[in-house]
C-alpha positions in Angstrom: 43.0 13.4 21.9 45.9 15.8 21.9 45.3 19.2 20.6 47.6 21.3 18.8 47.8 24.3 16.5 48.6 23.9 12.9 52.3 23.9 12.2 53.1 23.4 15.9 55.8 20.9 16.5 54.4 17.6 17.8 56.9 15.4 19.7 56.3 11.8 20.1 58.0 8.8 22.1 57.5 5.1 21.9 59.1 3.1 24.6 59.5 -0.6 24.9 58.9 -2.1 28.2 60.9 -5.4 28.6 63.1 -7.2 31.0 65.5 -7.7 28.4 68.1 -4.8 28.1 69.5 -5.9 24.7 66.6 -4.5 22.7 66.5 -1.7 20.2 63.3 0.0 19.0 63.1 1.5 15.5 60.5 3.6 13.9 59.9 2.0 10.6 56.6 3.6 9.3 54.1 6.4 10.4 51.1 7.3 8.4 48.5 9.9 9.1 44.8 9.7 8.1 41.7 11.7 8.9 39.9 8.4 9.5 40.9 6.4 12.4 39.7 3.1 10.8 41.1 3.6 7.4 44.9 4.1 6.8 44.7 3.3 3.1 42.5 5.7 1.3 43.3 9.3 2.1 46.7 9.1 3.9 49.9 11.2 4.4 53.2 9.4 5.0 55.6 10.9 7.5 58.0 8.0 7.2 57.9 4.7 5.2 60.3 1.7 5.5 62.8 4.0 7.5 62.6 6.7 4.7 61.5 10.2 5.8 58.7 11.4 3.6 57.8 14.7 5.3 60.2 17.4 5.5 59.3 18.4 9.0 59.9 15.0 10.4 62.8 14.5 12.7 64.0 11.8 14.8 65.8 12.6 18.1 68.6 10.8 20.0 67.7 8.8 23.1 70.4 7.4 25.4 67.9 4.5 26.0 67.9 2.2 22.9 64.4 1.0 23.9 62.9 4.4 23.3 62.4 6.0 19.9 61.8 9.9 19.8 60.4 11.9 16.8 58.6 15.0 15.9 56.8 16.6 12.9 54.7 19.7 12.4 51.0 19.3 13.0 48.9 19.6 9.8 45.3 19.0 8.6 43.9 17.3 5.6 42.6 19.9 3.2 41.3 21.8 6.1 38.2 19.8 5.9 38.8 17.2 8.7 39.0 18.2 12.3 41.2 15.4 13.4 44.4 13.7 12.3 45.0 10.1 13.4 48.6 8.4 13.4 49.5 4.8 12.9 53.1 3.8 13.3 55.0 0.7 12.8 57.9 0.0 15.0 60.5 -2.7 14.9 62.3 -4.4 17.8 65.6 -5.9 17.4 68.6 -7.3 19.3 71.1 -4.6 20.2 74.2 -4.7 18.0 72.6 -7.0 15.5 73.6 -5.0 12.5 71.9 -7.3 9.9 68.6 -6.6 11.6 66.1 -4.2 10.1 66.7 -1.7 13.0 70.2 -0.9 11.7 69.5 -0.7 7.9 67.8 2.6 8.1 66.1 3.8 5.0 65.1 0.8 2.8 64.0 1.7 -0.8 62.1 -1.1 -2.3 62.1 -0.9 -6.2 59.8 -3.0 -8.1 61.2 -5.1 -10.9 59.9 -5.5 -14.3 58.9 -9.3 -14.6 59.4 -9.2 -18.4 58.1 -11.9 -20.6 
């Protein structure tokens, strides 16, 4: 566990360890939950499909494309749960493959009406 005070900035870094230098890592989705085994019932989205959902979420530049850095303010779930767990989905793409998910940024997926 990592202990922080409420509203303290929490900085995270994800690193890809590979012998291939032409890979890029992208933070696609990060969801928080008070239950480490359930990220569906009581959750809070920090970022979803590359779209920032929390106003305190910030991504940070890294000169190494195999490193993703981001931060957000520490929070609690309704002051009733002592811990917050984070689950993130990262995407690995080829460097300069601009058609890949890593270079698309925020992707809004709209549901279409099937109609009759």
